[in-house]
N, C-alpha and C positions, 0 to 999 in steps of 0.2 A: 511043154517039156522045157525044163531049165537046167542049166549046169551050174553047180555051186563049186567055187574054188575055196579050198581051206588052206590056211597058212599055219604051219606049225611053228610056234614060238618057244624056244628053249631058253631058260635062264641059266647061264653059266655061273657057277659059284666057285669061290676061291677060299683056300685055307687062310685063316686070320693072319698067320705069320707072313704069308705072301702079301696080303693087303698092307700090313704094317711096313714091310720092306719097301713097297711101292710108295707109300706115303712119306717114308723117311727120305726118299730121293728128292723131295722138295728142297730140303736144306742143301743136299749134296749138289744137285744140278744147278740151282739158281745161285748158290754160294752165300757166304756171310756178308757180302756187299750187295745183296739183292736190292732192287729198287721197288718202291711202292708208289704207285700213281693212283690218284683218285680223280674221277670225272663226274660231271653232271650228266643227266640224261639216262637213256636206256643203254644197257650193255650190248655191245656188238654180238653178232651171231656166233663168232668163234674167235679164239685167241689170235689167229692169223689175220683177222679182219682189222683194218685200220681203226684206231680209237676214234670215238666221236664225242661230242659234247665239249665242255670247257674243262681243261685240266685244272683241278682245284688244289692239288697237293702233289709234290714229288719229293721223296726222302729216301735215304738208305734205311732199310728196315732195322730197327733196334735189335741188337743181338744180346741175349741174356743166356747164361750158362753154356756158352760156346755155340749156340745156334739160335735162329729166330723162331723155329718151331721145335716143340718138345719131341722126344721120341714117341713114336706111335704106340698105342696100346689099345687092344680090343678093336682095332680097325678105325681108330680116331686119332687125329693129331691136332694139337692146339698151339696157339702162339705162346712164346715164352716172355716173361717179364711184362713190363708196361710199354705199350706202344704209344708214344706221343709224336705227332707229326705237325707240320706247319702248313697253313693255308697260303696259297700263292695267288688266288683269285677268289672272287665271290660267286656263290651259287649253291644249289642243293645237291648233295652227294647222291649219286645214283648207282655207281659201280666202281670197282677197283681192278687194278691189274698189278701182278707181280712179275717183274722182269729181271734178267741178269744184270750185272753191274754196268755193262756197256749198252744196255737197252737194245740189244740185238734180237732178243727173243722174249716173247711173253710166255711165261710158264703157267699162269693161271689167271682167271678173272672171275668175278662174282658180284653179286648185288650187295648194296649197302642200305641199311635202314637204321632208324633210331632203335634203341633198346626195346625189345618186345615186338618189333615190327616184322620179324621173320626173315630178315636178310641173311645172306651168307656171312656177313660181317656186320656188327652193330657198333655205332658211335655214340658218344655222349650227346652229340648235337649234329644233325645232318645239314644244317644251314651253315655254310662255311664262308668266312670272310678272309680277305687278304691279311696275312700275319697272325691269324688266329691259331692258337694251339689246339690241336685235335687229339682226342683220346679215343683209341680203339678199345671198346669195352670187351667185346667177344669176337673171336675168330677161331673156328675149328673146322676141320675137314674130315668127313666120314668117307671111308673107302667103299667102293661098290660091294654090295651084299654083306656089309659088316653088321 
């Protein structure tokens, strides 16, 4: 005789306009002076976990058309304009963090790969050197169940 336990998993879904509103909060909450930091190594478990690895870049995110992210559409939001950043140390980019201007809170983090590598953000070159100009090729966020 055995007892089986079953877990019921429900997938909550949201209206696309609600997903768009949530994604648009990235600009509002982090602000137009949001900081971008890039690190070597593996991404920490959560935004509240201390950063690990070598800090390879720290810049204010470039703002185009009044914001650093476009208005969300169909549950997706993407960077605006051209993001060029400056290397401050050498190493291979592994993950990024976006923080408020005072660096008091990390609003998001994600993986970095070279173009075609499947990361949350892609760069023209993931091997960073001090004083290197870094170009962010792609960066978009898709909201849950969009």
